[in-house]
N, C-alpha and C positions, 0 to 999 in steps of 0.2 A: 848406727847406720841410718836409722830413720831421722835422727836429729841432723845429721849431715845433709841428708836429702832436703829437709825442710829449710836449712840455712842456705843451701844452693838455690833453691826455688825462690827464697826471699830476696837473695842478691840479684837474681835474674829479673824478678819483678821490679825491684828498685831501679835497675839499669834501664829497663823498658820505660819506666815512669820518667826518669831523667831524660832519656832520649826523646820522648814525646814532648816534654816541656821545652827542651832545647829547640826541637823542630817547630813548635808553636811560636816561640819567641822569634826565631829566624824568619818564619813565615810572616809574622806581623811586621818585621823590619823590611819585608820585600813586597808588601801590599801595593799594588799599582791601582791608583784611583783613576780610572779611565772615564773621561767625560762622555756623555751621550750627545753625539752631534745631531743637528737638525731637530732637536726637541724644543729648545728655546728659539723662538723666531727672531727676537730682538733683544740683544744684551748690550750693556754699556761697556765703555773701555775699561771701567773699574772692574767689572766682572771678568772681562777678558784678562786683565792684569792678574786678578786673583787666580784664575784658572791656569794661567801660564806658570805661576809659581807652584801650583799644586799638581804638577804632572806626575810626580812619583812621591808617595807619602808613606810614612810609617810611624808606628808607635807600639811598644810592646804591651801597652795596656789597652789602648782603644783602636789602634790601627788607622788613625786618621790625622796624623800630624806630618808636617813637612820633613823630609829628610834633608833636602837642599845640599846635596853633596856635589852634584855636577852643575856647572854653569849653564849647560844646555842639555836638555833631556828630551826623550821621545815620549809621545803620549802612550803608544801601545807596546812599550817594552815589556816583554815577557820574561819571567824568572825561569831560567833554564837549569838551575841547580838541581842536583840529584838529592834524594832523601838523606844520604850520608853527608853531603855537603851542607844541607840545611841544619842537620844536627850538629855538625862541627861548628858552623857559624853561630848557632844558638849557644853552645857551650862557651865559645869565645866571648860572646856578649855578657854572659853571666860572670865569666872569669874577670873581665875588665870592670864590670859594674859594681861588684862587691867592694873592692878597695875604694872606688869613688864614692859609694854610698857611705862607707865608714868615714871618709874624709869630710863629707858634707855635714854629717851629724856632729863630728868633732868640732868643725868650724862654727856650727850653729851654737854650741855650748860655750866655746872659748872666745868667740869674737865679741867685741864691744857692741853694745846696743846703740844704734844711731837714732836717738830720741830727739835730739835738738840739732837744728841747722842754723847757720849764721848767714847773714847777708853777704852775697858774693861767693858762696860755695859753688865750686865748679867741678864738673865731672865729664870726662870724655866718653861719648858713646862710641865714636869711631874716629880714630886718628889715621888718616889714610896713608898707607905705605904699600910696599909690594905684597906683604903678607895679608894685609887687610883687604886689598882690592880683589885678591883671589877668592875670598870668602863671600863677597857680595854677589847677588844674582842679577843678571842683566837679561831682560826679555823684551820682545817687540811683538807687534801683531802678526808678523810673519811666522813666529814660533807657534802660534795657535791657528795657523792657516786662515787668517782673517785680514790679511793685508800684505803689503810689500815693504814695509818699513824694516830697517835693520839698525842695530846699535851694538856698541861694545863698551865695556867698562874696563879701562886699562890704566897703566901708569903713565903719567905725563912726563915731559922732559924735566920738570921741576920736582919729580918724585912725589907727586900728589895724585889723587884719584881723578881720572878724566872720563867723563861720560859723554860719548859722541856717537854720531850716526847720521842717518838720513831719514827724515820723516816723509812718508808717502801717503797721501790722502786718497789715492785711487781705490774706489770700492770694488772688491772682487765681484765678478759677475756669477755669483752662485745662487741668486734668487733668495738669499736669506739676509746677508749683511746689508746694512743701510749706511754705516759709517765706517771709517778706517783711519788709521794714523795715530799710533801711540807707541812710545818706548818707555821703559821703566827700569830702574835699579831698586833693589831692596836689600835690606840687611838680612843676614842669616838669623834663624830663630835661635833662641837660647835653650840649650839642652843640658841636662844633668845626668846623673847615673842611670844606666839601663836605657839610654836614648830618650828619656822623658823630656818632653817640651814644656817649658815654663815661660810665662810672659816676663818682659822687662819690668822692673819696678822703679819708677821715678818719683816715689813719694817724697814730698818736701821741696821738690824743685818746681819753679814757676815758669821758666822760659826754655825754649829750644833755641840753640845758638849755632848758626852755620857760618862758615867762612868759605866763600865761593868766588869764582871769577867766571862770569857768564858772557853770553854773546848778544844780550838784549832781548832774548826770548823770555816768555813767561812759562814757568814750570809750576808744578804742584807738589807740595810736601804732603805726604800721606802717612798717617799713623794707622796701621792695620791693627784691629783689635782682636783680642783673644776671646772668642765666644763659645758657649757650650751648645746653645740651641741652633738648629740648622737655619731657621729663618733670620738669624742674626749674623751668619757667617760673613756676609758682605759688608758689615759695619765698618766704617773707616772714618777718621777725622781728617779733613782737608784744609789746607790754607795755601794761597798762591805765593809763589816765590818769584818776585820781579827782579830780573838781573839787569845789570848795566853793561853795555858794551864797552870794550876798551881794555887796557892792560892792568888796571888797578883791581886789587882785591876788595871784596865787599863783605862786611860783617852784617849778617842778618840775625835779628833777634825776634823770635815769634813767641809771645806769651801763649801758654796753653789755653788761656781764656778765649783766644781768637779762633781756635780751630772749630770748624763747622762739622756737625755730624751728617754723614751721607750713607746711604745704602744702595748698592747697585748703581752708583754714579748719580743718584738723585738726592738732593738736599731734603732732609726730613722735616715735616711740620713740627714734630715734637722734638725739640732740641734738648740735649743734655750735656752739661759742661764735662769735658774730658777730665778735669781735675777732681771732680767729685767722686768718680768711680773708676774711670778708665786709666788714670795715670799708673795704676798698678797692673793693668791688663793690656799693655801694648805688646803685640806679637812681633811686629817689626816696623821699621821706619823706611820709607821709600821716597823716591823722587821720580815723577812722571812728566813727560813732555807730550802734550796732546792739544796744542794750541791751534790746530787746523791750518797751520802754515807750512806747506811742503817745502822741503829743502834741508840742507845740513844744519846740525846744531852741535854745540859744544859747551859743556859745563865742567869747569875744573873745581874740585872740592878739596879743601885742606882738612877740615874736620867737621864733625857734628858733635855737639855737646849739650848738656843740660846745665842750667845755672839757677841759683836761687836769688831772686831780686825782691827785696822787701817792698820796694816802691811799685813793682809791677802788680802784685796781688793776683798773679795769674793762677794761683791754686784755689782761690776762693770766689772771685767775681767771674761773671760771664759777660762778654762784650756783644753777644748776639741778642738782637731784639726778639723777645719771646711773645708768643701768642697763645690765647686760651684754646686748648684742644680737648677733645674727648678723652676721658680717663683711660679708655681702652686702646687709644692710638698708640702705635709702637714708634 
């Protein structure tokens, strides 16, 4: 009789432990990172772009990674699920994550090692179609209550990605904002089992290749970096995308050696080549329009890819002129 009571108590304790774990995981998946308004008096459009993408974030380990499920999200969305629903959702995350985790490790042991790459090796990052377009995130300054611009990323009549909208440079009369006018699209983050976020790895590739058809405006290609320390969260590599007006497609090749390191929208004195460390730490790739020219814009995108060009040397050289800086400069 005593043994049966002990077994029953142990089973109850185990169930409570599992329920708490499931609730914890589900809570991590629903953490809402709500920015504090009116704290930073002046922030750049790059910071606003970053905040617009981080309206709702989750990670079962750290709780500070993008979910990026919805194309438009609200800042102050509250989780209204009950405790039982949180436990149920947590159990579902565990149930789906275990087979994915096994598959990942099996592929890691069985897949061929990519130790050598040849000249001309080509890999699609995003080939835009109806399914791909739905996964990308489109934001504007209106989404962060800092302007009146609006944009959308949809499918064009040629079944390609179409980034279009209206740029509005009217500064809101809130006593805080000093600039306005930006729209942005960004790729979804890469996730693995249990919803863990990992960076994209472009090791061995030298150039970024885009096939676009623009309207003559200047855009900005942005490589958002995966950082651990909070003072590096706004690190991103930028390079301008000059488009041609007219009906013809434009093939744009940007060596990684030409990307310039910026943080919070400001070019850094201490530059670091993206290929030396960051080519394995790219969180997402985005395209931003913020050329201070109000009016409509339209950019059609066929694909974004990475390519290895032995003549480019984009993975080893740096085209940016460097200056002597203090060793403790970031």
